[in-house]
N, CA, C and O atoms as a DFTB+ gen file, in Angstrom:
804 C
 N C O
     1  1    -125.375       2.456      27.854
     2  2    -125.648       3.500      26.876
     3  2    -126.498       4.598      27.497
     4  3    -126.234       5.780      27.277
     5  1    -127.536       4.218      28.287
     6  2    -128.389       5.212      28.929
     7  2    -127.592       6.087      29.871
     8  3    -127.847       7.286      29.984
     9  1    -126.595       5.469      30.567
    10  2    -125.764       6.241      31.487
    11  2    -124.940       7.279      30.756
    12  3    -124.777       8.402      31.232
    13  1    -124.413       6.899      29.582
    14  2    -123.596       7.824      28.803
    15  2    -124.447       8.964      28.275
    16  3    -124.013      10.116      28.282
    17  1    -125.682       8.651      27.808
    18  2    -126.576       9.690      27.320
    19  2    -126.955      10.650      28.430
    20  3    -127.031      11.861      28.224
    21  1    -127.195      10.091      29.619
    22  2    -127.541      10.950      30.747
    23  2    -126.391      11.877      31.080
    24  3    -126.602      13.051      31.386
    25  1    -125.185      11.362      31.024
    26  2    -124.006      12.188      31.299
    27  2    -123.904      13.302      30.280
    28  3    -123.657      14.451      30.644
    29  1    -124.093      12.978      28.987
    30  2    -123.963      13.972      27.934
    31  2    -124.980      15.086      28.105
    32  3    -124.640      16.265      28.010
    33  1    -126.234      14.712      28.358
    34  2    -127.286      15.706      28.530
    35  2    -127.034      16.561      29.757
    36  3    -127.159      17.785      29.718
    37  1    -126.677      15.897      30.847
    38  2    -126.464      16.634      32.093
    39  2    -125.312      17.597      31.992
    40  3    -125.397      18.719      32.490
    41  1    -124.221      17.176      31.349
    42  2    -123.049      18.035      31.227
    43  2    -123.319      19.191      30.288
    44  3    -122.817      20.295      30.500
    45  1    -124.103      18.952      29.258
    46  2    -124.457      20.041      28.358
    47  2    -125.254      21.102      29.097
    48  3    -125.017      22.299      28.930
    49  1    -126.211      20.652      29.923
    50  2    -127.001      21.587      30.725
    51  2    -126.123      22.346      31.689
    52  3    -126.289      23.550      31.885
    53  1    -125.163      21.619      32.305
    54  2    -124.263      22.257      33.262
    55  2    -123.414      23.312      32.585
    56  3    -123.170      24.376      33.155
    57  1    -122.964      23.028      31.381
    58  2    -122.120      23.980      30.679
    59  2    -122.871      25.251      30.339
    60  3    -122.289      26.336      30.329
    61  1    -124.194      25.123      30.053
    62  2    -124.998      26.282      29.689
    63  2    -125.443      27.094      30.891
    64  3    -125.524      28.320      30.820
    65  1    -125.736      26.408      32.007
    66  2    -126.338      27.108      33.131
    67  2    -125.446      27.223      34.347
    68  3    -125.801      27.918      35.299
    69  1    -124.281      26.556      34.345
    70  2    -123.477      26.478      35.561
    71  2    -122.823      27.779      35.953
    72  3    -122.560      27.991      37.137
    73  1    -122.543      28.677      34.992
    74  2    -121.789      29.884      35.317
    75  2    -122.515      30.751      36.325
    76  3    -121.881      31.371      37.178
    77  1    -123.834      30.803      36.242
    78  2    -124.585      31.692      37.114
    79  2    -124.817      31.101      38.485
    80  3    -125.075      31.838      39.437
    81  1    -124.732      29.777      38.611
    82  2    -125.106      29.137      39.870
    83  2    -123.934      28.509      40.600
    84  3    -124.114      27.948      41.681
    85  1    -122.745      28.591      40.038
    86  2    -121.612      27.904      40.658
    87  2    -121.289      28.510      42.012
    88  3    -121.208      29.731      42.151
    89  1    -121.104      27.657      43.007
    90  2    -120.766      28.094      44.340
    91  2    -119.259      28.107      44.515
    92  3    -118.562      27.330      43.862
    93  1    -118.734      28.972      45.385
    94  2    -117.285      28.998      45.592
    95  2    -116.784      27.695      46.177
    96  3    -117.470      27.074      46.989
    97  1    -115.607      27.276      45.778
    98  2    -115.019      26.043      46.280
    99  2    -114.411      26.287      47.646
   100  3    -113.763      27.312      47.861
   101  1    -114.610      25.360      48.576
   102  2    -114.047      25.518      49.911
   103  2    -112.633      24.983      49.933
   104  3    -112.331      23.986      49.276
   105  1    -111.772      25.630      50.678
   106  2    -110.355      25.258      50.686
   107  2    -110.124      23.890      51.286
   108  3    -109.217      23.176      50.858
   109  1    -110.937      23.502      52.284
   110  2    -110.686      22.261      52.998
   111  2    -111.007      21.034      52.170
   112  3    -110.358      19.999      52.321
   113  1    -112.011      21.132      51.284
   114  2    -112.457      19.953      50.561
   115  2    -112.175      20.061      49.072
   116  3    -111.748      19.079      48.465
   117  1    -112.401      21.232      48.455
   118  2    -112.474      21.293      47.007
   119  2    -111.270      21.917      46.326
   120  3    -111.128      21.767      45.113
   121  1    -110.405      22.602      47.037
   122  2    -109.235      23.186      46.405
   123  2    -108.108      22.165      46.391
   124  3    -107.589      21.787      47.441
   125  1    -107.735      21.725      45.204
   126  2    -106.710      20.693      45.099
   127  2    -105.350      21.272      45.455
   128  3    -105.083      22.439      45.171
   129  1    -104.486      20.472      46.074
   130  2    -103.183      20.971      46.485
   131  2    -102.272      21.218      45.295
   132  3    -102.383      20.553      44.264
   133  1    -101.367      22.185      45.449
   134  2    -100.374      22.437      44.411
   135  2     -99.278      21.374      44.524
   136  3     -98.632      21.256      45.565
   137  1     -99.073      20.611      43.467
   138  2     -98.070      19.554      43.519
   139  2     -97.216      19.597      42.266
   140  3     -97.640      20.091      41.221
   141  1     -96.018      19.076      42.387
   142  2     -95.164      18.881      41.224
   143  2     -95.399      17.475      40.686
   144  3     -95.592      16.533      41.454
   145  1     -95.383      17.341      39.375
   146  2     -95.594      16.032      38.785
   147  2     -94.434      15.112      39.127
   148  3     -93.267      15.480      38.993
   149  1     -94.772      13.919      39.566
   150  2     -93.762      12.918      39.888
   151  2     -93.775      11.834      38.816
   152  3     -94.827      11.290      38.480
   153  1     -92.615      11.535      38.295
   154  2     -92.475      10.533      37.247
   155  2     -92.829       9.154      37.787
   156  3     -92.523       8.828      38.934
   157  1     -93.478       8.346      36.951
   158  2     -93.856       7.005      37.367
   159  2     -93.578       5.983      36.283
   160  3     -93.303       6.356      35.143
   161  1     -93.644       4.692      36.616
   162  2     -93.458       3.638      35.617
   163  2     -94.451       3.781      34.472
   164  3     -95.632       4.047      34.696
   165  1     -93.973       3.606      33.253
   166  2     -94.821       3.747      32.079
   167  2     -94.731       5.114      31.427
   168  3     -95.160       5.280      30.285
   169  1     -94.178       6.098      32.131
   170  2     -93.990       7.422      31.531
   171  2     -92.959       7.347      30.413
   172  3     -92.085       6.480      30.410
   173  1     -93.077       8.268      29.467
   174  2     -92.088       8.410      28.406
   175  2     -91.300       9.689      28.664
   176  3     -91.880      10.766      28.804
   177  1     -89.982       9.567      28.724
   178  2     -89.108      10.662      29.132
   179  2     -88.211      11.084      27.964
   180  3     -87.502      10.264      27.382
   181  1     -88.257      12.379      27.633
   182  2     -87.330      12.924      26.639
   183  2     -86.161      13.590      27.357
   184  3     -86.345      14.534      28.125
   185  1     -84.960      13.084      27.096
   186  2     -83.737      13.610      27.714
   187  2     -82.977      14.399      26.656
   188  3     -82.621      13.866      25.604
   189  1     -82.734      15.668      26.946
   190  2     -81.998      16.522      26.028
   191  2     -80.727      17.006      26.713
   192  3     -80.777      17.638      27.768
   193  1     -79.592      16.700      26.100
   194  2     -78.295      17.113      26.640
   195  2     -77.737      18.187      25.711
   196  3     -77.457      17.922      24.542
   197  1     -77.581      19.378      26.227
   198  2     -77.159      20.529      25.423
   199  2     -75.810      20.276      24.762
   200  3     -74.835      19.891      25.408
   201  1     -75.789      20.507      23.441
   202  2     -74.597      20.336      22.608
   203  2     -74.120      18.886      22.522
   204  3     -73.001      18.623      22.081
   205  1     -74.958      17.961      22.938
   206  2     -74.609      16.536      22.849
   207  2     -75.817      15.740      22.344
   208  3     -76.390      14.945      23.089
   209  1     -76.204      15.951      21.081
   210  2     -77.391      15.267      20.563
   211  2     -77.242      13.749      20.518
   212  3     -78.238      13.025      20.513
   213  1     -76.005      13.267      20.487
   214  2     -75.800      11.819      20.403
   215  2     -76.232      11.090      21.666
   216  3     -76.482       9.886      21.628
   217  1     -76.323      11.800      22.783
   218  2     -76.783      11.161      24.021
   219  2     -78.165      11.661      24.428
   220  3     -78.659      11.325      25.505
   221  1     -78.782      12.459      23.570
   222  2     -80.163      12.902      23.815
   223  2     -81.104      11.853      23.243
   224  3     -80.919      11.389      22.118
   225  1     -82.123      11.477      24.030
   226  2     -82.954      10.351      23.606
   227  2     -84.272      10.370      24.372
   228  3     -84.365      10.959      25.449
   229  1     -85.290       9.722      23.809
   230  2     -86.554       9.491      24.505
   231  2     -86.576       8.049      24.993
   232  3     -86.392       7.118      24.208
   233  1     -86.800       7.870      26.283
   234  2     -86.753       6.532      26.869
   235  2     -87.991       6.304      27.744
   236  3     -88.556       7.259      28.277
   237  1     -88.412       5.050      27.891
   238  2     -89.522       4.747      28.799
   239  2     -89.025       4.529      30.221
   240  3     -87.880       4.135      30.441
   241  1     -89.898       4.791      31.173
   242  2     -89.606       4.428      32.562
   243  2     -90.092       2.996      32.750
   244  3     -91.273       2.703      32.567
   245  1     -89.172       2.112      33.116
   246  2     -89.484       0.690      33.214
   247  2     -90.406       0.407      34.397
   248  3     -90.560       1.256      35.275
   249  1     -91.017      -0.772      34.432
   250  2     -91.873      -1.122      35.580
   251  2     -91.170      -1.060      36.922
   252  3     -91.814      -0.875      37.955
   253  1     -89.822      -1.216      36.916
   254  2     -89.091      -1.116      38.179
   255  2     -88.767       0.335      38.550
   256  3     -88.096       0.590      39.551
   257  1     -89.253       1.296      37.727
   258  2     -89.065       2.705      38.034
   259  2     -87.747       3.282      37.574
   260  3     -87.426       4.420      37.917
   261  1     -86.973       2.534      36.808
   262  2     -85.662       3.009      36.366
   263  2     -85.659       3.298      34.862
   264  3     -86.542       2.861      34.124
   265  1     -84.636       4.051      34.431
   266  2     -84.452       4.320      33.010
   267  2     -83.047       3.901      32.600
   268  3     -82.130       3.830      33.418
   269  1     -82.909       3.627      31.312
   270  2     -81.604       3.366      30.727
   271  2     -81.472       4.240      29.501
   272  3     -82.312       4.186      28.603
   273  1     -80.415       5.051      29.455
   274  2     -80.152       5.961      28.344
   275  2     -78.670       5.871      27.993
   276  3     -77.899       5.260      28.732
   277  1     -78.259       6.474      26.869
   278  2     -76.833       6.453      26.518
   279  2     -75.966       6.995      27.655
   280  3     -76.191       8.101      28.146
   281  1     -74.992       6.217      28.058
   282  2     -74.046       6.525      29.134
   283  2     -74.680       6.522      30.520
   284  3     -74.009       6.801      31.514
   285  1     -75.971       6.208      30.587
   286  2     -76.675       6.170      31.888
   287  2     -77.439       4.860      31.966
   288  3     -78.353       4.625      31.175
   289  1     -77.076       4.010      32.905
   290  2     -77.750       2.722      33.038
   291  2     -78.436       2.600      34.392
   292  3     -77.879       2.967      35.427
   293  1     -79.653       2.078      34.362
   294  2     -80.404       1.737      35.571
   295  2     -80.450       2.888      36.573
   296  3     -80.128       2.727      37.750
   297  1     -80.858       4.045      36.074
   298  2     -80.971       5.218      36.945
   299  2     -82.398       5.310      37.470
   300  3     -83.334       5.342      36.670
   301  1     -82.602       5.356      38.805
   302  2     -83.960       5.477      39.349
   303  2     -84.619       6.781      38.893
   304  3     -84.016       7.851      38.979
   305  1     -85.865       6.683      38.405
   306  2     -86.604       7.854      37.931
   307  2     -87.948       8.013      38.627
   308  3     -88.417       9.135      38.820
   309  1     -88.569       6.906      39.004
   310  2     -89.907       6.966      39.588
   311  2     -89.902       7.730      40.911
   312  3     -89.021       7.549      41.752
   313  1     -90.910       8.589      41.070
   314  2     -91.029       9.369      42.296
   315  2     -90.260      10.669      42.278
   316  3     -90.278      11.408      43.263
   317  1     -89.576      10.970      41.171
   318  2     -88.811      12.209      41.062
   319  2     -89.525      13.185      40.138
   320  3     -90.279      12.773      39.256
   321  1     -89.290      14.470      40.338
   322  2     -89.768      15.471      39.390
   323  2     -88.836      15.465      38.182
   324  3     -87.708      14.982      38.285
   325  1     -89.282      15.995      37.036
   326  2     -88.386      16.081      35.878
   327  2     -87.086      16.828      36.184
   328  3     -86.021      16.451      35.695
   329  1     -87.173      17.891      36.996
   330  2     -85.959      18.645      37.335
   331  2     -84.997      17.807      38.175
   332  3     -83.786      17.840      37.957
   333  1     -85.535      17.064      39.128
   334  2     -84.678      16.207      39.952
   335  2     -83.997      15.148      39.112
   336  3     -82.812      14.870      39.291
   337  1     -84.747      14.554      38.194
   338  2     -84.149      13.529      37.329
   339  2     -83.074      14.143      36.431
   340  3     -82.033      13.527      36.202
   341  1     -83.316      15.342      35.928
   342  2     -82.319      16.002      35.083
   343  2     -81.008      16.211      35.840
   344  3     -79.930      16.015      35.279
   345  1     -81.098      16.608      37.117
   346  2     -79.873      16.806      37.904
   347  2     -79.154      15.471      38.123
   348  3     -77.925      15.413      38.091
   349  1     -79.922      14.402      38.346
   350  2     -79.306      13.086      38.534
   351  2     -78.598      12.619      37.260
   352  3     -77.521      12.027      37.317
   353  1     -79.217      12.893      36.119
   354  2     -78.594      12.512      34.845
   355  2     -77.322      13.317      34.625
   356  3     -76.326      12.789      34.130
   357  1     -77.355      14.600      34.994
   358  2     -76.148      15.422      34.871
   359  2     -74.997      14.839      35.691
   360  3     -73.856      14.812      35.231
   361  1     -75.294      14.378      36.892
   362  2     -74.254      13.781      37.739
   363  2     -73.698      12.515      37.105
   364  3     -72.492      12.269      37.144
   365  1     -74.600      11.699      36.510
   366  2     -74.143      10.457      35.878
   367  2     -73.308      10.730      34.635
   368  3     -72.347      10.012      34.357
   369  1     -73.677      11.773      33.883
   370  2     -72.955      12.086      32.647
   371  2     -71.654      12.829      32.893
   372  3     -70.789      12.869      32.019
   373  1     -71.505      13.417      34.072
   374  2     -70.314      14.217      34.367
   375  2     -69.029      13.393      34.276
   376  3     -67.945      13.957      34.127
   377  1     -69.140      12.070      34.365
   378  2     -67.953      11.208      34.225
   379  2     -67.466      11.158      32.785
   380  3     -66.313      10.812      32.531
   381  1     -68.351      11.508      31.826
   382  2     -68.017      11.388      30.413
   383  2     -68.051      12.728      29.672
   384  3     -67.351      12.908      28.676
   385  1     -68.868      13.666      30.163
   386  2     -69.065      14.949      29.483
   387  2     -68.768      16.075      30.467
   388  3     -69.221      16.046      31.612
   389  1     -68.021      17.046      30.022
   390  2     -67.670      18.162      30.896
   391  2     -68.870      19.107      31.059
   392  3     -69.399      19.625      30.076
   393  1     -69.284      19.320      32.293
   394  2     -70.393      20.197      32.663
   395  2     -71.626      19.979      31.785
   396  3     -72.043      20.891      31.071
   397  1     -72.210      18.788      31.831
   398  2     -73.401      18.531      31.013
   399  2     -74.598      19.351      31.503
   400  3     -74.794      19.529      32.705
   401  1     -75.387      19.842      30.559
   402  2     -76.624      20.560      30.878
   403  2     -77.790      19.742      30.331
   404  3     -77.937      19.598      29.118
   405  1     -78.609      19.214      31.218
   406  2     -79.661      18.269      30.838
   407  2     -81.039      18.851      31.147
   408  3     -81.244      19.470      32.191
   409  1     -81.967      18.648      30.237
   410  2     -83.379      18.949      30.504
   411  2     -84.190      17.682      30.268
   412  3     -83.880      16.889      29.379
   413  1     -85.230      17.505      31.072
   414  2     -86.088      16.326      30.988
   415  2     -87.528      16.781      30.789
   416  3     -88.030      17.634      31.521
   417  1     -88.183      16.199      29.791
   418  2     -89.593      16.485      29.515
   419  2     -90.356      15.169      29.525
   420  3     -89.935      14.191      28.906
   421  1     -91.483      15.152      30.233
   422  2     -92.332      13.956      30.263
   423  2     -93.338      14.055      29.126
   424  3     -94.118      15.006      29.067
   425  1     -93.324      13.081      28.223
   426  2     -94.231      13.096      27.068
   427  2     -95.512      12.318      27.326
   428  3     -96.607      12.852      27.149
   429  1     -95.388      11.064      27.741
   430  2     -96.556      10.238      28.028
   431  2     -96.740      10.142      29.529
   432  3     -95.888       9.596      30.231
   433  1     -97.849      10.670      30.024
   434  2     -98.047      10.764      31.468
   435  2     -98.792       9.548      32.015
   436  3     -99.858       9.183      31.520
   437  1     -98.218       8.935      33.035
   438  2     -98.890       7.888      33.808
   439  2     -98.835       8.271      35.284
   440  3     -99.854       8.263      35.975
   441  1     -97.644       8.603      35.755
   442  2     -97.494       9.051      37.141
   443  2     -97.393       7.891      38.116
   444  3     -97.617       6.734      37.759
   445  1     -97.050       8.222      39.351
   446  2     -96.977       7.209      40.397
   447  2     -98.383       6.840      40.848
   448  3     -99.327       7.598      40.626
   449  1     -98.526       5.674      41.484
   450  2     -99.843       5.208      41.899
   451  2    -100.525       6.168      42.865
   452  3    -101.741       6.349      42.813
   453  1     -99.735       6.786      43.753
   454  2    -100.371       7.663      44.735
   455  2    -100.822       8.992      44.138
   456  3    -101.411       9.813      44.840
   457  1    -100.553       9.217      42.846
   458  2    -101.040      10.416      42.173
   459  2    -102.183      10.110      41.214
   460  3    -102.779      11.032      40.659
   461  1    -102.497       8.847      41.011
   462  2    -103.532       8.493      40.059
   463  2    -104.926       8.590      40.682
   464  3    -105.102       8.419      41.888
   465  1    -105.900       8.866      39.832
   466  2    -107.310       8.856      40.228
   467  2    -107.878       7.489      39.864
   468  3    -107.721       7.032      38.732
   469  1    -108.543       6.829      40.827
   470  2    -109.152       5.523      40.557
   471  2    -110.666       5.634      40.639
   472  3    -111.209       6.283      41.532
   473  1    -111.336       4.990      39.693
   474  2    -112.800       4.975      39.669
   475  2    -113.244       3.523      39.673
   476  3    -112.899       2.762      38.769
   477  1    -114.008       3.136      40.686
   478  2    -114.469       1.751      40.805
   479  2    -115.980       1.726      40.998
   480  3    -116.590       2.725      41.377
   481  1    -116.565       0.574      40.732
   482  2    -118.008       0.421      40.898
   483  2    -118.748       0.615      39.593
   484  3    -118.303       0.153      38.543
   485  1    -119.891       1.308      39.660
   486  2    -120.805       1.400      38.527
   487  2    -120.475       2.558      37.579
   488  3    -121.341       3.359      37.227
   489  1    -119.223       2.624      37.182
   490  2    -118.822       3.530      36.101
   491  2    -118.925       2.762      34.789
   492  3    -118.793       1.538      34.772
   493  1    -119.161       3.479      33.686
   494  2    -119.238       2.803      32.396
   495  2    -117.913       2.115      32.067
   496  3    -117.895       1.019      31.507
   497  1    -116.801       2.775      32.423
   498  2    -115.470       2.201      32.173
   499  2    -114.600       2.440      33.408
   500  3    -113.796       3.373      33.421
   501  1    -114.750       1.605      34.455
   502  2    -113.907       1.779      35.651
   503  2    -112.437       1.723      35.274
   504  3    -112.030       0.884      34.470
   505  1    -111.644       2.606      35.845
   506  2    -110.235       2.670      35.465
   507  2    -109.470       3.559      36.425
   508  3    -110.053       4.228      37.278
   509  1    -108.143       3.555      36.271
   510  2    -107.296       4.529      36.940
   511  2    -106.752       5.452      35.867
   512  3    -106.570       5.044      34.720
   513  1    -106.492       6.700      36.239
   514  2    -106.033       7.695      35.268
   515  2    -105.058       8.645      35.942
   516  3    -105.123       8.839      37.156
   517  1    -104.159       9.238      35.177
   518  2    -103.225      10.194      35.776
   519  2    -103.962      11.419      36.293
   520  3    -104.911      11.889      35.665
   521  1    -103.530      11.935      37.430
   522  2    -104.079      13.186      37.932
   523  2    -103.515      14.339      37.117
   524  3    -102.329      14.368      36.788
   525  1    -104.384      15.285      36.801
   526  2    -103.955      16.504      36.134
   527  2    -104.401      17.700      36.963
   528  3    -105.452      17.680      37.604
   529  1    -103.590      18.723      36.934
   530  2    -103.870      19.907      37.743
   531  2    -105.260      20.463      37.430
   532  3    -105.656      20.555      36.268
   533  1    -105.992      20.831      38.481
   534  2    -107.344      21.395      38.389
   535  2    -108.365      20.392      37.845
   536  3    -109.427      20.799      37.374
   537  1    -108.068      19.102      37.900
   538  2    -109.027      18.083      37.472
   539  2    -110.253      18.109      38.385
   540  3    -110.125      18.196      39.606
   541  1    -111.420      18.034      37.791
   542  2    -112.666      18.068      38.553
   543  2    -113.380      16.729      38.476
   544  3    -113.009      15.856      37.692
   545  1    -114.398      16.580      39.292
   546  2    -115.225      15.372      39.271
   547  2    -115.855      15.186      37.894
   548  3    -115.950      14.061      37.402
   549  1    -116.284      16.281      37.271
   550  2    -116.876      16.200      35.943
   551  2    -115.872      15.678      34.922
   552  3    -116.229      14.886      34.051
   553  1    -114.615      16.118      35.025
   554  2    -113.575      15.625      34.121
   555  2    -113.416      14.111      34.254
   556  3    -113.260      13.406      33.257
   557  1    -113.455      13.622      35.483
   558  2    -113.303      12.191      35.731
   559  2    -114.476      11.415      35.140
   560  3    -114.284      10.361      34.534
   561  1    -115.693      11.936      35.317
   562  2    -116.874      11.253      34.787
   563  2    -116.840      11.186      33.265
   564  3    -117.234      10.177      32.680
   565  1    -116.378      12.240      32.628
   566  2    -116.250      12.217      31.168
   567  2    -115.244      11.151      30.745
   568  3    -115.474      10.423      29.779
   569  1    -114.123      11.060      31.475
   570  2    -113.073      10.101      31.128
   571  2    -113.547       8.658      31.243
   572  3    -113.114       7.804      30.470
   573  1    -114.430       8.375      32.197
   574  2    -114.907       6.993      32.391
   575  2    -116.212       6.733      31.645
   576  3    -116.788       5.653      31.775
   577  1    -116.686       7.701      30.870
   578  2    -117.883       7.485      30.066
   579  2    -119.175       7.544      30.836
   580  3    -120.183       6.993      30.395
   581  1    -119.168       8.202      31.983
   582  2    -120.386       8.314      32.785
   583  2    -120.594       7.115      33.687
   584  3    -119.661       6.362      33.965
   585  1    -121.824       6.943      34.141
   586  2    -122.167       5.851      35.042
   587  2    -123.139       4.901      34.359
   588  3    -123.749       5.256      33.350
   589  1    -123.284       3.707      34.897
   590  2    -124.230       2.741      34.342
   591  2    -125.646       3.050      34.815
   592  3    -125.848       3.868      35.713
   593  1    -126.615       2.390      34.205
   594  2    -128.007       2.601      34.599
   595  2    -128.305       2.034      35.986
   596  3    -129.356       2.316      36.561
   597  1    -127.380       1.235      36.523
   598  2    -127.586       0.638      37.846
   599  2    -126.912       1.453      38.951
   600  3    -126.952       1.057      40.116
   601  1    -126.296       2.580      38.606
   602  2    -125.535       3.347      39.589
   603  2    -126.448       4.115      40.540
   604  3    -127.467       4.676      40.135
   605  1    -126.065       4.126      41.793
   606  2    -126.712       4.977      42.792
   607  2    -125.833       6.223      42.929
   608  3    -125.024       6.337      43.849
   609  1    -126.014       7.142      41.999
   610  2    -125.093       8.260      41.863
   611  2    -124.963       9.138      43.096
   612  3    -123.863       9.580      43.429
   613  1    -126.067       9.394      43.772
   614  2    -126.011      10.286      44.932
   615  2    -125.552       9.577      46.201
   616  3    -125.471      10.194      47.263
   617  1    -125.253       8.290      46.098
   618  2    -124.643       7.572      47.226
   619  2    -123.161       7.317      46.969
   620  3    -122.512       6.578      47.709
   621  1    -122.644       7.924      45.932
   622  2    -121.218       7.766      45.609
   623  2    -120.370       8.530      46.625
   624  3    -120.862       9.404      47.338
   625  1    -119.098       8.182      46.671
   626  2    -118.198       8.844      47.614
   627  2    -116.785       8.863      47.050
   628  3    -116.432       8.080      46.168
   629  1    -115.995       9.775      47.582
   630  2    -114.578       9.859      47.249
   631  2    -113.776       9.557      48.506
   632  3    -113.977      10.184      49.546
   633  1    -112.872       8.596      48.405
   634  2    -111.946       8.300      49.501
   635  2    -110.690       9.123      49.250
   636  3    -110.043       8.984      48.212
   637  1    -110.352       9.980      50.207
   638  2    -109.256      10.940      50.037
   639  2    -108.380      10.957      51.275
   640  3    -108.878      10.866      52.397
   641  1    -107.082      11.073      51.073
   642  2    -106.159      11.184      52.196
   643  2    -105.978      12.664      52.528
   644  3    -105.492      13.441      51.707
   645  1    -106.377      13.039      53.744
   646  2    -106.276      14.415      54.216
   647  2    -105.483      14.414      55.509
   648  3    -105.864      13.765      56.483
   649  1    -104.366      15.152      55.514
   650  2    -103.498      15.214      56.693
   651  2    -103.080      13.823      57.162
   652  3    -103.003      13.557      58.362
   653  1    -102.810      12.938      56.197
   654  2    -102.335      11.597      56.516
   655  2    -103.420      10.604      56.885
   656  3    -103.123       9.436      57.136
   657  1    -104.679      11.044      56.924
   658  2    -105.789      10.148      57.279
   659  2    -106.754      10.030      56.110
   660  3    -106.994      10.995      55.385
   661  1    -107.310       8.820      55.937
   662  2    -108.283       8.616      54.869
   663  2    -109.651       9.111      55.301
   664  3    -110.161       8.731      56.356
   665  1    -110.234       9.960      54.476
   666  2    -111.560      10.506      54.728
   667  2    -112.491      10.055      53.609
   668  3    -112.064       9.868      52.470
   669  1    -113.777       9.881      53.947
   670  2    -114.777       9.506      52.949
   671  2    -115.703      10.694      52.734
   672  3    -116.412      11.110      53.651
   673  1    -115.695      11.245      51.509
   674  2    -116.462      12.437      51.192
   675  2    -117.639      12.076      50.297
   676  3    -117.438      11.465      49.247
   677  1    -118.868      12.438      50.682
   678  2    -120.025      12.146      49.821
   679  2    -120.022      13.026      48.580
   680  3    -119.638      14.194      48.641
   681  1    -120.448      12.466      47.460
   682  2    -120.585      13.230      46.219
   683  2    -121.961      12.947      45.620
   684  3    -122.548      11.893      45.860
   685  1    -122.467      13.901      44.837
   686  2    -123.813      13.802      44.267
   687  2    -123.723      13.680      42.744
   688  3    -123.929      14.648      42.012
   689  1    -123.411      12.474      42.293
   690  2    -123.233      12.266      40.862
   691  2    -124.534      12.432      40.087
   692  3    -124.538      12.996      38.993
   693  1    -125.631      11.946      40.645
   694  2    -126.920      12.055      39.940
   695  2    -127.323      13.510      39.755
   696  3    -127.811      13.896      38.693
   697  1    -127.116      14.316      40.793
   698  2    -127.442      15.737      40.682
   699  2    -126.584      16.406      39.606
   700  3    -127.061      17.263      38.862
   701  1    -125.332      16.009      39.535
   702  2    -124.424      16.595      38.558
   703  2    -124.753      16.140      37.140
   704  3    -124.805      16.952      36.216
   705  1    -124.975      14.830      36.973
   706  2    -125.175      14.276      35.635
   707  2    -126.586      14.521      35.109
   708  3    -126.766      15.003      33.991
   709  1    -127.579      14.187      35.921
   710  2    -128.962      14.231      35.427
   711  2    -129.585      15.620      35.523
   712  3    -130.350      16.026      34.648
   713  1    -129.256      16.341      36.583
   714  2    -129.887      17.644      36.801
   715  2    -128.995      18.812      36.378
   716  3    -129.440      19.960      36.366
   717  1    -127.752      18.526      36.035
   718  2    -126.860      19.605      35.637
   719  2    -126.529      20.550      36.777
   720  3    -126.251      21.727      36.544
   721  1    -126.554      20.048      38.013
   722  2    -126.275      20.872      39.193
   723  2    -124.764      21.019      39.337
   724  3    -124.093      20.136      39.872
   725  1    -124.235      22.144      38.853
   726  2    -122.786      22.339      38.838
   727  2    -122.223      22.461      40.246
   728  3    -121.021      22.284      40.443
   729  1    -123.073      22.762      41.237
   730  2    -122.582      22.843      42.615
   731  2    -122.163      21.470      43.134
   732  3    -121.455      21.375      44.136
   733  1    -122.604      20.390      42.447
   734  2    -122.204      19.033      42.838
   735  2    -120.832      18.678      42.287
   736  3    -120.273      17.638      42.635
   737  1    -120.284      19.538      41.427
   738  2    -118.942      19.304      40.926
   739  2    -117.938      19.637      42.028
   740  3    -118.228      20.453      42.903
   741  1    -116.769      19.017      41.993
   742  2    -115.744      19.309      42.989
   743  2    -114.379      19.011      42.414
   744  3    -114.249      18.246      41.459
   745  1    -113.367      19.615      42.995
   746  2    -112.003      19.379      42.565
   747  2    -111.526      18.024      43.056
   748  3    -111.865      17.591      44.158
   749  1    -110.734      17.361      42.224
   750  2    -110.146      16.090      42.595
   751  2    -108.740      16.320      43.128
   752  3    -108.074      17.293      42.776
   753  1    -108.307      15.409      43.979
   754  2    -106.956      15.437      44.532
   755  2    -106.183      14.232      44.005
   756  3    -106.785      13.211      43.672
   757  1    -104.868      14.336      43.926
   758  2    -104.064      13.161      43.563
   759  2    -104.321      12.025      44.550
   760  3    -104.324      12.236      45.763
   761  1    -104.536      10.827      44.025
   762  2    -104.769       9.667      44.883
   763  2    -106.215       9.429      45.246
   764  3    -106.516       8.466      45.951
   765  1    -107.134      10.286      44.783
   766  2    -108.560      10.097      45.097
   767  2    -109.080       8.785      44.527
   768  3    -108.657       8.343      43.459
   769  1    -110.005       8.168      45.260
   770  2    -110.702       6.961      44.787
   771  2    -112.191       7.287      44.748
   772  3    -112.798       7.544      45.787
   773  1    -112.774       7.279      43.569
   774  2    -114.213       7.519      43.409
   775  2    -114.936       6.174      43.414
   776  3    -114.694       5.322      42.558
   777  1    -115.825       5.999      44.390
   778  2    -116.584       4.753      44.531
   779  2    -118.026       5.012      44.148
   780  3    -118.688       5.855      44.753
   781  1    -118.523       4.292      43.145
   782  2    -119.897       4.452      42.671
   783  2    -120.663       3.169      42.964
   784  3    -120.483       2.177      42.258
   785  1    -121.523       3.164      44.000
   786  2    -122.218       1.932      44.377
   787  2    -123.377       1.607      43.429
   788  3    -123.796       2.431      42.615
   789  1    -123.870       0.393      43.563
   790  2    -125.016      -0.058      42.756
   791  2    -126.302       0.259      43.498
   792  3    -126.369       0.152      44.723
   793  1    -127.327       0.651      42.741
   794  2    -128.617       0.932      43.338
   795  2    -129.290      -0.361      43.771
   796  3    -129.149      -1.395      43.117
   797  1    -130.023      -0.297      44.876
   798  2    -130.705      -1.490      45.402
   799  2    -131.989      -1.775      44.652
   800  3    -132.541      -2.868      44.775
   801  1    -132.480      -0.812      43.872
   802  2    -133.740      -1.018      43.138
   803  2    -133.733      -0.212      41.869
   804  3    -134.702      -0.247      41.110
């Protein structure tokens, strides 16, 4: 509870005072890459076939990464963009419908594992969550309910894959949460792992 209160107070202070003190984000560490959303198991997919409402349907992506829809069985969906999946569905439907026009919309977002943000250690609610464009460290902390009273916030780190190699980046959670230091905020990348260690005392 104390960790959540500290987060609330710190974020409120950051929201009031951060505009004047925010430092520019560096491209190498803090600017998140532009990516297309990749469908993953657990996503909910709305398939719309123009002029063919009888085969338009909302379906889940199964744990094996495939979908089953009217006239389309066991079609791989995981790891594809909505546009790529729409083209694949058009090819499958072309055997039954002349020149099908398909659009795909993702309703419930989960994403592939390599796009999820994972938070482990002394978070109030350790979890994995879908990456969203322009997601920041502060957004992640709000989602996990802050840190526990045993967290060593300024010894936390983010494990990130950069140019194919895993890098460990230090983060200052205590400065961000308790002091409202908005310069300690940073952009998150798809696949980031936030590690929050326990304090020794």
